[in-house]
Structures are given as C-alpha cells and as structure tokens.
C-alpha positions as CSV (number, residue, x, y, z in Angstrom):
1,M,0.0,0.0,0.0
2,S,1.6,3.2,-1.1
3,P,1.8,6.2,1.3
4,R,-0.5,9.1,0.8
5,P,1.3,12.2,-0.7
6,S,1.6,15.2,1.5
7,S,-0.5,18.2,0.9
8,P,1.4,21.2,-0.5
9,E,-0.6,23.5,1.7
10,L,0.9,21.8,4.8
11,T,4.6,21.5,3.8
12,E,5.3,24.8,2.1
13,P,5.1,27.0,5.2
14,V,7.4,24.8,7.0
15,R,10.0,25.1,4.3
16,T,9.7,28.8,4.2
17,R,10.2,29.2,8.0
18,T,13.2,26.9,7.9
19,G,14.9,28.9,5.1
20,T,14.3,32.2,6.8
21,G,15.7,31.0,10.1
22,A,18.8,29.7,8.4
23,R,19.4,33.0,6.8
24,V,18.9,34.9,10.1
25,L,21.3,32.5,11.8
26,A,23.9,33.0,9.0
27,V,23.7,36.8,9.3
28,A,23.9,36.6,13.1
29,A,26.9,34.3,12.8
30,L,28.6,36.7,10.4
31,G,27.9,39.7,12.6
32,A,29.2,37.9,15.6
33,G,32.3,36.9,13.6
34,V,32.8,40.6,12.5
35,V,32.4,41.8,16.1
36,A,34.7,39.1,17.4
37,A,37.3,40.0,14.8
38,C,37.1,43.7,15.8
39,L,37.5,43.0,19.5
40,P,41.0,42.5,20.9
41,W,41.5,39.0,22.1
42,S,44.1,38.2,24.8
43,V,46.4,35.4,23.5
44,T,49.5,33.7,24.5
45,S,51.6,33.3,21.4
46,P,55.3,33.6,21.8
47,R,55.7,32.8,18.1
48,L,53.7,35.8,17.0
49,L,55.5,38.1,19.5
50,A,58.8,36.7,18.3
51,M,57.9,37.5,14.7
52,V,57.1,41.1,15.5
53,A,60.2,41.4,17.7
54,D,62.4,40.0,14.8
55,D,60.9,42.6,12.4
56,L,61.7,45.5,14.8
57,A,65.2,44.2,15.4
58,R,65.9,43.7,11.7
59,S,64.3,46.9,10.4
60,Y,65.0,49.4,13.2
61,G,67.7,47.9,15.5
62,I,65.3,47.9,18.4
63,A,64.9,44.8,20.7
64,L,61.4,44.2,22.0
65,T,60.5,42.2,25.2
66,A,57.2,42.2,27.1
67,D,55.9,40.9,30.4
68,G,52.3,41.8,29.9
69,P,49.4,40.3,27.9
70,T,49.3,40.3,24.2
71,E,46.0,41.2,22.4
72,I,45.2,40.7,18.7
73,A,42.4,42.0,16.6
74,L,41.7,41.3,12.9
75,L,39.4,44.1,11.9
76,P,39.2,46.8,10.6
77,F,42.9,46.2,10.2
78,P,45.0,43.5,11.8
79,R,46.7,44.8,14.9
80,L,48.7,43.6,17.8
81,N,48.7,45.2,21.3
82,V,51.6,44.3,23.6
83,S,51.5,45.5,27.2
84,G,54.4,45.8,29.6
85,T,56.9,46.5,26.8
86,R,60.6,47.2,27.0
87,L,62.5,48.6,24.1
88,T,66.3,48.6,24.1
89,A,68.9,49.6,21.5
90,G,70.6,46.8,19.6
91,G,69.6,43.9,21.8
92,P,67.9,42.8,25.0
93,D,70.9,44.0,27.1
94,G,71.2,47.3,25.3
95,A,70.4,50.8,26.6
96,I,66.8,51.4,27.5
97,L,64.8,53.4,24.9
98,A,61.4,53.0,26.4
99,E,59.6,50.8,29.0
100,G,56.2,50.4,30.3
101,G,53.0,51.3,28.5
102,Q,51.4,49.5,25.6
103,L,52.9,49.0,22.1
104,S,50.3,48.9,19.3
105,L,51.3,47.5,15.9
106,Q,49.1,47.7,12.9
107,L,50.1,44.9,10.5
108,S,50.0,45.0,6.7
109,L,47.3,42.8,5.1
110,V,49.4,42.4,2.0
111,A,52.5,41.3,3.9
112,L,50.4,38.8,6.0
113,A,48.9,37.3,2.8
114,M,52.5,36.7,1.7
115,G,53.6,35.1,4.9
116,R,55.6,37.9,6.5
117,V,55.1,40.6,9.1
118,D,55.3,44.3,8.0
119,L,54.1,47.3,10.0
120,D,51.7,49.9,8.7
121,A,51.6,51.9,12.0
122,V,53.4,51.8,15.3
123,S,52.3,53.6,18.5
124,L,53.4,53.6,22.1
125,D,51.1,54.7,24.8
126,G,51.9,55.6,28.4
127,A,55.6,54.7,28.3
128,A,58.7,56.2,29.9
129,V,61.0,57.3,27.1
130,T,64.7,57.9,27.8
131,L,66.6,60.2,25.4
132,P,70.4,60.7,25.5
133,L,71.5,61.6,29.0
134,S,75.1,62.7,28.2
135,E,77.1,64.0,25.3
136,T,78.5,60.4,24.6
137,D,75.1,58.7,25.0
138,D,74.3,57.4,21.5
139,R,71.5,54.9,22.4
140,W,69.1,56.5,19.8
141,R,71.6,57.1,17.0
142,G,71.3,53.7,15.3
143,P,67.5,53.3,15.7
144,M,66.8,56.9,14.6
145,E,68.9,56.5,11.5
146,R,67.0,53.3,10.6
147,I,63.6,54.8,11.4
148,V,64.2,57.9,9.3
149,R,65.6,55.9,6.4
150,R,62.9,53.3,6.4
151,F,60.2,55.8,6.9
152,G,61.3,57.9,4.0
153,S,62.0,55.0,1.6
154,E,59.9,54.4,-1.4
155,A,61.5,51.1,-2.3
156,E,60.9,49.3,1.0
157,S,57.7,48.7,2.9
158,R,57.4,51.3,5.6
159,P,55.0,52.4,8.3
160,L,52.8,55.3,7.4
161,R,52.5,56.4,11.0
162,L,54.6,56.4,14.1
163,G,53.1,57.7,17.3
164,L,53.8,58.4,20.9
165,T,51.0,59.3,23.4
166,R,50.8,60.1,27.1
167,A,54.6,59.5,27.4
168,T,57.0,60.8,30.0
169,V,60.3,61.8,28.3
170,T,63.6,62.1,30.2
171,V,66.3,64.1,28.4
172,R,69.6,66.0,29.1
173,D,69.5,69.8,28.7
174,P,72.3,70.6,26.3
175,R,72.8,74.0,27.8
176,D,73.8,72.9,31.3
177,G,73.7,69.1,31.3
178,A,70.8,69.0,33.8
179,I,68.3,66.1,33.4
180,Q,64.9,67.4,32.5
181,T,61.5,65.6,32.4
182,V,58.7,66.4,29.9
183,S,55.3,64.9,30.7
184,D,52.2,64.0,28.7
185,V,54.2,64.0,25.5
186,T,52.4,63.3,22.2
187,L,54.4,62.8,19.1
188,G,53.3,61.8,15.6
189,L,55.3,61.1,12.5
190,T,53.2,60.5,9.3
191,S,54.0,60.1,5.7
192,P,51.6,59.7,2.7
193,F,51.4,56.4,1.0
194,W,52.4,57.9,-2.4
195,G,55.5,59.9,-1.4
196,T,58.3,60.6,1.1
197,R,57.3,63.9,2.5
198,A,56.9,63.5,6.3
199,E,55.1,65.5,8.9
200,I,56.0,65.6,12.6
201,V,53.5,66.9,15.3
202,A,54.5,67.0,18.9
203,R,53.2,68.5,22.2
204,G,54.1,68.1,25.8
205,I,54.0,69.7,29.2
206,W,57.3,71.1,30.6
207,R,57.5,73.2,33.8
208,E,53.7,72.9,34.1
209,R,53.1,74.7,30.8
210,D,52.0,73.3,27.4
211,A,54.2,73.5,24.3
212,Q,53.4,72.4,20.7
213,L,55.4,71.9,17.5
214,R,54.4,71.0,13.9
215,L,57.1,70.3,11.2
216,S,55.9,69.5,7.7
217,G,57.2,69.0,4.2
218,L,60.3,67.1,5.2
219,D,61.9,64.9,2.4
220,L,63.5,62.3,4.6
221,P,65.5,60.5,1.9
222,A,66.9,63.8,0.7
223,L,67.9,64.7,4.2
224,L,69.7,61.3,4.7
225,D,71.5,61.7,1.4
226,G,72.7,65.2,2.2
227,R,70.4,66.8,-0.3
228,V,68.1,69.8,0.2
229,S,64.7,69.4,1.7
230,R,62.0,72.0,2.1
231,F,60.2,72.4,5.4
232,A,57.6,74.4,7.3
233,A,57.5,74.8,11.1
234,T,55.1,76.3,13.6
235,A,55.5,76.2,17.4
236,S,53.9,77.7,20.4
237,W,54.9,77.9,24.0
238,P,54.1,80.2,27.0
239,A,53.9,83.8,25.8
240,A,55.3,83.1,22.4
241,T,54.7,81.7,18.9
242,F,57.2,80.8,16.1
243,D,56.8,80.3,12.4
244,A,59.5,79.4,9.8
245,K,59.6,78.2,6.2
246,G,62.7,77.3,4.2
247,S,65.1,74.6,3.3
248,V,67.5,72.4,5.3
249,V,70.5,70.2,4.5
250,L,71.9,67.8,7.1
251,G,75.3,66.2,7.4
252,A,78.7,67.8,6.8
253,R,77.1,70.6,4.8
254,Y,74.5,71.3,7.5
255,A,72.6,74.5,6.7
256,V,69.2,76.0,7.2
257,S,67.8,79.0,5.4
258,G,64.4,80.6,4.9
259,H,62.1,83.1,6.7
260,L,61.2,83.2,10.3
261,R,58.9,85.1,12.7
262,L,59.0,85.1,16.5
263,A,56.3,86.9,18.5
264,S,56.3,87.1,22.3
265,Q,53.7,88.8,24.4
266,S,56.1,88.8,27.4
267,L,59.8,88.2,26.7
268,P,60.8,87.7,30.4
269,E,58.0,85.1,30.8
270,M,59.0,83.3,27.7
271,L,62.7,83.2,28.6
272,D,61.9,82.2,32.2
273,W,59.9,79.2,31.0
274,S,62.4,78.1,28.4
275,G,65.5,78.7,30.5
276,V,67.1,80.7,27.7
277,T,68.9,83.9,28.7
278,V,69.6,87.0,26.6
279,A,71.1,90.4,27.4
280,L,68.8,93.0,29.0
281,A,65.8,90.6,29.1
282,P,64.3,92.2,32.3
283,L,64.0,95.5,30.5
284,L,62.0,94.1,27.5
285,D,58.4,93.1,27.3
286,A,56.4,92.4,24.1
287,L,58.6,91.7,21.1
288,V,58.2,90.6,17.5
289,V,61.3,89.6,15.4
290,E,60.9,88.8,11.7
291,S,63.7,88.2,9.1
292,D,65.1,86.1,6.3
293,F,67.7,83.8,7.8
294,T,70.7,81.5,7.1
295,T,73.0,79.5,9.3
296,E,76.7,79.7,9.1
297,A,79.2,78.0,11.4
298,G,76.7,77.7,14.2
299,T,75.6,81.3,13.8
300,L,72.1,82.5,12.7
301,I,72.4,85.3,10.2
302,L,69.5,87.7,9.9
303,P,70.2,89.9,6.8
304,R,66.7,91.5,6.6
305,L,65.8,92.0,10.3
306,R,62.6,93.7,11.5
307,V,62.0,94.2,15.2
308,E,58.8,95.6,16.8
309,M,58.8,96.4,20.5
310,G,57.1,99.1,22.6
311,G,55.3,100.5,19.6
312,N,58.6,101.0,17.7
313,R,59.5,99.4,14.4
314,L,63.2,99.0,13.6
315,E,64.9,97.5,10.5
316,G,68.4,96.4,9.8
317,A,70.6,93.3,10.1
318,G,71.8,91.0,12.9
319,S,73.0,87.7,14.0
320,L,72.7,85.2,16.9
321,A,75.5,82.9,18.0
322,L,75.3,80.3,20.8
323,A,79.0,79.5,21.2
324,G,79.7,78.1,24.6
325,G,76.0,78.1,25.5
326,R,76.0,81.9,26.0
327,P,73.8,83.7,23.5
328,A,75.6,86.5,21.6
329,I,73.5,89.0,19.6
330,Q,74.8,91.5,17.1
331,A,72.5,94.0,15.4
332,T,72.5,97.3,13.5
333,L,69.0,98.8,13.5
334,A,67.5,102.0,12.3
335,A,64.1,103.7,12.7
336,E,62.4,106.8,11.4
337,T,60.8,107.4,14.8
338,L,61.6,105.9,18.1
339,N,59.8,106.3,21.4
340,I,62.0,105.4,24.4
341,A,59.8,107.0,27.1
342,P,59.0,103.6,28.7
343,L,62.7,102.8,29.0
344,V,63.6,106.2,30.4
345,R,60.7,106.0,32.8
346,D,61.9,102.6,34.1
347,L,65.4,104.1,34.6
348,A,64.0,107.1,36.4
349,T,61.9,104.9,38.6
350,A,65.0,102.9,39.4
351,F,66.5,106.1,40.8
352,G,63.4,106.9,42.8
353,I,61.9,109.5,40.5
354,E,58.2,109.0,39.9
355,G,55.8,111.0,37.8
356,D,55.8,113.9,40.4
357,A,59.6,114.0,40.5
358,R,59.6,113.1,44.2
359,P,61.6,110.1,45.7
360,A,59.7,106.8,45.3
361,P,59.4,104.8,48.5
362,E,62.2,102.3,49.2
363,W,64.1,103.2,46.0
364,T,67.3,103.4,47.9
365,G,67.3,99.7,48.6
366,R,67.0,98.6,45.0
367,S,69.8,96.3,43.9
368,L,72.4,97.3,41.3
369,S,73.3,93.7,40.5
370,L,74.0,93.2,36.8
371,A,73.6,89.4,36.8
372,A,70.1,89.3,35.4
373,A,70.8,91.8,32.6
374,T,74.1,90.3,31.5
375,M,73.2,86.7,31.0
376,G,74.0,87.0,27.3
377,D,76.2,89.2,25.0
378,L,74.8,92.1,23.0
379,D,76.4,94.4,20.5
380,L,73.7,96.9,19.2
381,R,74.1,99.9,17.0
382,L,71.0,102.1,16.9
383,S,70.0,105.1,14.8
384,A,66.8,107.1,14.5
385,A,65.8,110.2,12.6
386,E,63.5,111.2,15.5
387,T,63.5,109.9,19.1
388,R,60.8,110.9,21.5
389,V,61.3,110.9,25.2
390,G,57.8,111.9,26.5
391,P,57.5,115.5,25.5
392,L,61.1,115.8,24.3
393,L,61.9,115.3,20.6
394,V,65.6,114.4,20.0
395,E,66.7,114.2,16.3
396,D,69.5,112.4,14.4
397,V,70.3,110.0,17.1
398,A,73.2,107.5,16.9
399,A,73.7,105.2,19.9
400,G,75.3,102.0,20.9
401,L,74.9,99.4,23.5
402,I,77.4,96.7,24.4
403,V,76.7,93.9,27.0
404,R,79.2,91.4,28.2
405,S,79.4,89.2,31.3
406,G,79.1,91.6,34.2
407,N,79.5,94.7,32.1
408,V,77.1,97.1,30.3
409,E,78.3,100.1,28.2
410,A,75.8,102.5,26.6
411,S,77.0,105.4,24.4
412,L,75.3,108.3,22.6
413,G,77.5,109.2,19.7
414,R,75.4,112.1,18.6
415,A,72.0,113.7,19.0
416,N,70.3,117.0,18.3
417,L,68.1,118.6,21.0
418,Q,66.5,122.1,20.7
419,G,69.1,123.5,18.4
420,G,72.1,121.9,20.2
421,T,74.0,118.6,20.3
422,L,74.4,115.9,22.9
423,K,76.8,113.0,23.5
424,G,77.5,110.8,26.4
425,R,78.7,107.4,27.7
426,V,77.8,105.2,30.7
427,V,79.7,102.1,31.8
428,L,78.5,99.7,34.5
429,G,80.8,96.9,35.6
430,D,80.9,94.2,38.3
431,P,84.4,93.9,39.7
432,G,83.4,90.7,41.6
433,E,84.2,89.8,45.1
434,D,80.9,91.4,46.3
435,R,82.4,94.9,45.9
436,G,79.2,96.3,44.3
437,T,78.7,97.7,40.8
438,E,81.0,100.3,39.4
439,V,79.3,103.1,37.5
440,K,81.1,105.7,35.3
441,A,79.2,108.3,33.3
442,Q,80.3,111.3,31.3
443,G,78.5,113.5,28.8
444,A,78.4,116.9,27.2
445,F,76.0,119.2,25.4
446,E,76.3,122.4,23.5
447,G,74.0,125.0,22.0
448,V,70.8,123.8,23.6
449,D,68.1,126.4,23.7
450,L,67.0,126.5,27.4
451,G,63.8,128.4,26.6
452,A,62.7,125.9,24.0
453,L,63.6,123.1,26.4
454,L,61.4,124.5,29.1
455,T,58.5,125.0,26.6
456,A,58.8,121.4,25.6
457,F,58.3,120.4,29.2
458,G,55.2,122.7,29.4
459,E,57.0,125.1,31.7
460,E,57.4,128.9,31.7
461,R,60.3,130.2,29.8
462,W,61.9,131.8,32.9
463,L,65.4,131.1,31.6
464,V,66.5,131.5,28.0
465,G,69.7,131.3,26.1
466,P,72.1,128.8,24.5
467,A,73.5,126.4,27.0
468,K,76.5,124.2,27.1
469,G,77.8,121.9,29.8
470,S,79.5,118.6,30.7
471,F,79.6,116.1,33.5
472,A,81.8,113.2,34.6
473,M,80.7,111.0,37.6
474,D,81.7,107.7,39.1
475,S,80.5,105.6,42.0
476,R,80.5,102.1,43.3
477,A,77.7,100.5,45.3
478,A,75.4,97.5,45.7
479,T,72.2,99.5,45.9
480,M,70.7,102.6,44.3
481,G,70.8,104.7,47.5
482,D,74.5,103.9,48.0
483,L,75.3,104.6,44.4
484,V,74.0,108.2,44.8
485,A,75.6,108.6,48.3
486,N,79.0,107.5,46.9
487,A,79.0,109.6,43.8
488,N,82.2,111.5,42.9
489,G,82.9,113.8,40.0
490,R,82.2,117.2,38.5
491,A,79.5,119.0,36.5
492,G,79.4,122.4,34.8
493,L,76.8,124.6,33.0
494,A,77.4,127.8,31.0
495,V,75.0,130.1,29.2
496,E,76.2,132.9,26.9
497,G,73.8,135.8,26.1
498,G,70.7,134.7,28.0
499,A,68.0,136.2,30.1
500,I,66.0,135.4,33.3
501,S,62.3,136.3,33.3
502,G,60.4,137.1,36.5
503,L,63.6,138.2,38.3
504,D,65.1,141.7,38.1
505,L,68.5,141.4,39.7
506,G,69.1,145.2,39.4
507,A,65.9,145.8,41.5
508,L,67.0,143.2,44.0
509,L,70.3,144.9,44.4
510,Q,68.8,148.4,44.8
511,R,65.5,147.7,46.5
512,P,65.1,144.1,47.7
513,A,62.0,145.0,49.8
514,D,60.2,146.2,46.7
515,A,60.8,142.9,44.8
516,A,58.9,140.5,47.0
517,A,57.3,137.5,45.4
518,G,54.1,138.5,43.6
519,S,54.9,142.2,43.4
520,P,54.5,144.0,40.1
521,Q,58.2,144.4,39.8
522,Q,58.6,140.7,40.2
523,R,56.0,139.7,37.6
524,I,57.4,142.0,34.9
525,G,61.1,141.7,36.0
526,R,63.8,140.5,33.6
527,T,67.5,140.3,33.8
528,D,69.6,140.1,30.6
529,F,73.1,138.8,31.1
530,S,76.1,138.3,28.9
531,S,77.3,135.1,30.6
532,A,76.5,132.8,33.4
533,A,78.3,129.7,34.6
534,V,78.3,127.3,37.5
535,T,80.8,124.5,38.3
536,L,80.3,121.8,40.9
537,R,82.5,119.1,42.3
538,F,81.0,116.1,44.0
539,K,82.4,113.9,46.7
540,D,80.5,111.1,48.5
541,G,77.2,112.4,47.1
542,Q,77.7,116.0,48.2
543,G,78.3,118.7,45.6
544,T,80.1,121.9,46.3
545,V,79.9,125.0,44.1
546,T,83.5,125.7,43.1
547,Q,82.6,128.5,40.7
548,G,79.4,130.4,40.2
549,R,79.0,133.7,38.4
550,L,76.7,135.8,36.3
551,A,77.6,139.0,34.4
552,A,75.0,141.5,33.4
553,P,75.3,145.1,32.2
554,T,74.7,146.7,35.6
555,V,74.9,143.8,38.1
556,A,77.1,140.8,38.8
557,A,76.2,137.7,40.9
558,S,78.1,134.9,42.5
559,L,77.1,131.5,43.9
560,A,78.5,129.4,46.8
561,G,77.1,126.5,48.7
562,T,76.2,122.8,48.5
563,I,73.9,120.3,46.7
564,S,73.0,117.0,48.4
565,L,72.3,114.2,45.9
566,D,71.1,111.6,48.4
567,R,68.9,114.1,50.3
568,R,67.9,115.9,47.1
569,H,68.4,119.3,48.8
570,L,70.0,122.6,47.9
571,D,71.7,125.1,50.2
572,I,73.1,127.8,48.0
573,R,73.9,131.4,48.8
574,A,73.9,134.0,46.1
575,G,75.6,137.4,46.3
576,L,74.7,140.5,44.2
577,S,77.1,143.4,43.5
578,P,77.3,146.2,41.0
579,A,79.0,145.2,37.8
580,E,82.2,147.1,38.5
581,T,82.8,145.6,41.9
582,E,83.2,142.0,43.3
583,V,82.0,142.7,46.9
584,P,78.4,141.5,47.4
585,L,76.0,144.2,48.6
586,R,73.1,141.9,48.9
587,Q,72.8,138.2,49.7
588,F,70.1,135.6,49.0
589,G,69.4,132.0,50.0
590,I,68.4,129.4,47.5
591,T,67.3,126.5,49.5
592,G,64.9,123.6,49.8
593,P,64.2,120.2,48.2
594,W,64.6,119.9,44.4
595,D,60.9,120.1,43.8
596,A,60.2,123.1,46.1
597,I,63.2,125.5,45.8
598,V,62.7,128.9,47.5
599,V,64.8,132.1,47.0
600,R,64.8,134.5,49.9
601,A,66.6,137.8,50.6
602,L,68.8,137.5,53.7
603,L,68.9,140.1,56.3
604,A,72.1,141.7,57.3
605,D,72.4,139.6,60.5
606,A,71.6,136.3,58.8
607,S,73.5,133.5,60.4
608,E,75.2,130.6,58.6
609,A,72.8,128.2,60.1
610,G,70.3,128.9,57.3
611,P,68.7,131.7,55.3
612,R,65.8,133.7,56.6
613,G,64.1,136.8,55.4
614,L,61.7,137.9,52.6
615,A,60.8,135.7,49.7
616,V,61.7,137.3,46.4
617,M,60.7,134.7,43.9
618,K,57.7,132.4,43.5
619,P,58.3,129.2,45.3
620,D,57.9,127.0,42.2
621,L,60.0,129.2,39.8
622,L,63.1,127.1,40.1
623,R,61.5,123.7,40.6
624,L,62.3,120.8,38.4
625,P,60.0,120.5,35.4
626,A,57.1,118.2,36.3
627,K,57.5,116.3,33.1
628,A,61.2,115.8,33.5
629,A,60.5,112.5,35.2
630,L,57.9,111.5,32.6
631,P,54.3,111.0,33.5
632,A,53.0,107.7,34.8
633,T,51.3,107.2,31.4
634,A,54.5,107.6,29.5
635,R,54.2,104.1,28.0
636,S,51.2,105.2,26.0
637,Y,52.5,108.7,25.3
638,A,51.5,110.0,21.9
639,P,52.9,113.3,20.5
C-alpha cells in the first residue's frame, strides 16, 4: 500500500520558515564573527610576538620584550597590542629606549597574505622614554637612522604612522647638562602612501606649561643623502609663537635658510619658562622679530631683520650665536621714529623718580646687580631720525649698547636737541668679590636752547639762552641709594647771552624789599646777562659749588654752597654786587628740596645756620619741570 502524498498547503510554510531561520542564523553568525574580529583577544603566542620582535630588530635595530598580555584583533585592520613593553637599543641587554605602556602594531594585510610581518603603523602609549643623558650617550643614534631611512624610503615597505602618546620623556638639557622631564608627550610622524614627505606633530608639558610643534614638508630620503629638503615649522609655548619656512641640508654641509617670525607677548615670561637667557631681558616686554635667515658655522644670520617692541618698528641686520652656551646677539637697527619714554621712565623709577619728581618709596634699597641683565652678550648699533622721550623730541640719534658678562656700556655718539648737540657714555661693571657695581658716566651738550627746552616740558620760559655743559661722575655701590651717596665727579653749565624772566637782579640789588614774590616788579622783572656759569665738584654724594658767576650790564652775581644728591636738597647762597665791583652788597638764600626751591633775601644779620628773610621769587619758579621725570602714562604717550 503506497503512502499518501503530503498536501502542499501543509509542507510549504514549514520550508519557508526553515529557510528564513537559516538566513537569520547566518547573518547573526557573520555579525558575531565581525564583532569578534574587531574586538581584541588576549592570546599567549610567543611565536607571534617573536615574529614582531624580529621585524623590529631587523628593520630598526630595536629589541622588544614584554611581560604583559598580548592582544590581537583582525578588523578593521590586523593589529597587535603588547603590554608591559621594554624597548632597548641593539639587543635585550642594550640601553633602554622606552619601557612600560602599551605598544600597538598595525600589521600590513598584503604582507600577512605573503607570509611575512610588515608594519603599517606603530604607536606607544603611556611609556617612559629615555633620550640621550650625556654627550656620549648614543642609544638613539642607530635606531633613529634606521627609522628615518625606512620611513622615507619608497623602495621598502614602511609604516605610514609612528606615534607616541601620554609619554614621559627624560632628556639631558644641552645648555647645562641637567636632566629634564617632559610629561604628557604626544608625538606623531606621518608620511603619505604615495610619497616621502613627512610631517611631525608634537606636544608636551614642561615646567607645568604646554608647548606644541608642527614640522611638515620634510623629504627624509633627501635629508639622509645630504640633499636639500623644504620644510615648514610652527611652534607655540608660553607667551610666544614661532613660524618658519625654508630649506634644510643635514650632514657635513649642514645649513638651514628661509624666513622666520617670533612673536612674544612677554619676553621675560618666555625666557623664564624656556631657561634661555639674553642680554637686558628684564628691560624688555612684548617683542616681534621677523627676518630672512641663514645659518653659518653655528651662527644664525638675519640679513633683513625687522623688530617691533614698545610700539617701535626697527629695521636692519643682525646675527645670533650660541657658542659656549651663551647667546651673543649683534644687530644694527634704524628707525624713522623711536619712542623710548618707557625705558627712560623705568630708569627714572629705578633712581626713585616717579611722575611727580619726588623720591619713590624704598628706592634706595633697589639692587644694582648686573647678573640678570648680562646673561648674554649684545652688540647693538642704533640710529633714529627722531626719538621721542615723552614731551622731548631728539633728532638724528646715533647710539650703541654693548653687554658682556658683568659689564654694560651705553653710548650716545650724537643727538640734536633744541638746536644743540648731545653726546655721552655710561659704563657699568661688576668687579666681583661682592664689591658692588662700578658706574662711570660722562657727557656733554652744546647750543641747547633752554627756553625751548622748558617749553617742551610745558614750563614757563623763565630762563632762555644757548647752554653748554658737561659732567663726569663715578661711583661704586650695591644699591641705588649707596650709588648716589658714593658719587664723585664734576659738572658744569654755562650760558652765553641769556635772560632770566620774573627776576630783576638790578631791582633786587637796589630795592630788595620792593621785589617781593608776587609784586608788580617781580612779575614784569627781567635780567639780561652776557654770561652765566656754574661748576660743581662732587664727593660722596655732596656737591660743592666751586665757581658760580653771572655777568649783566649793571649787576654781577656769585654763587656758593652745596647740593646733596642723596637728600635731594639745595643750600646755596647768592651774592649781588654792582657790575664794577666784586664785593656783594646783597645776599640771598636758594634752599629747599629739588621740587620746592625757594629764593629769599637774607637780612644783614643772617646766620650761617640757614637763610631767613623775605621771599623774592615764586616758590615754584626754580622747581624741576614736572614732566622731566615722565608721566605715569609715558608708556602710552603720543605726541
């Protein structure tokens, strides 16, 4: 008896459900396989690790050992992660290059299909890297040569990426030999598949501040063969940025040329972080340097130099040498206009002169040490068509500044001021043995219009005439106060064919009581004179008037007394006599602090203890110009 055939209506749904389930299971299995291939699996495969280690040793001269787990993943690209790594130069017993962290190796699919291990990418995360720790330490020399040659080769298989992340790098500072540590270092070296141009990107934290560097366009094979390679570099670190483009040649013909730009918002802050020192750094602030450049025998040549600082723009040429680890800068710069009010104000403040020309608190204790300002060498030649010092305009300036270890020399070769000429020189030296700082200064001027000078300061033209004078001073001290107190030297001033307004010496001689301060005679008074001169000699901060005279048609005047530099006080006695005699008939006292000088007629029985009597001049007539010390806003002064 034959079996009854099955009904199609009963069997077809079963077949359909069975086929669908199989497809779902296949897709699920495929998906699980893909996920499993993407996930890293911990394996114990000494053979696989040995293959990778052999490739590193053969290609780069680096021995690899590991005491941590090894993980492998197949997708999206085959990769091997090795923990607890130790990389040494040459062999297992060689100098340590890096240890700790995880080494990730991306394997080449093509090479694996051909039965060999080639690396497409290598990265090291969280390791401690040791760079050369002495001048003779060459642990990285062989590996670096192989890495660079292999990385830049078109003929050999090469990794397209080398990376370092979250690393701690220990390195010797080439300036002083100290061992330094840079933390959280990230370094990437990449090269396109179709060429040999490489790019290096790096960042790290040093002295608790972040720094970054990008170097691109490098032709590694050309560099290794001693040929020219183009490059572009950008860098940033605290308070500064740097950009450069040009060409470089390595080897015996080492040379770099191109164009660079360095911009610093605070030069002292930048130098303090980097540990680099340059001359007069404490006196500088924001700075921009831009120039074409070349290197020659370890010297950076800047033939088209542009410098911006303090609102000034200077152009010229210069050089920077680092022989012996001490920076040496040479430059010749010129400017159409130059504003040195901030510098002069800082110098005035150092000597206790603030905006109101009064002594600043605690100025006497300020140190005169040259150590911070002479950490590098400087040879600067400076010229400017116009130089502004607050309200003063000085023309045709030619100056020089030389800084050597423990020595600063500033010179003014020429300058024109209010129809006259100026010149001068200041030398500061440290003789050592804690003997303080030696200061020598000398200068001279001739033909300066005193009336125009007072007008420039916004003062009354109470004294007019062409003036000439000179000074020579020297001192030795450890502080500003002692420098002034120990000053020795001489100073002189002479005026030919001038006039004094607001003071009639003839009236004072004949009728001193009628020439009191504020009287009509005082306000309209004037004394024309043929010559006037005063000479002072200083010893230990105290000046003595050795010669003081004034010759007018009907009257003559003489001066005697002292000037205290440290107390900033005058105690001068003036005598008036008819032009034909030399015996004073009237005497006057010129006394008081520099910013409040008072002239009084002395009575016949005045004692030597001090002048007393009737004021014959306005108290502020002989005061120092208020703007002589420069206003507190001198940094933003605009003519």
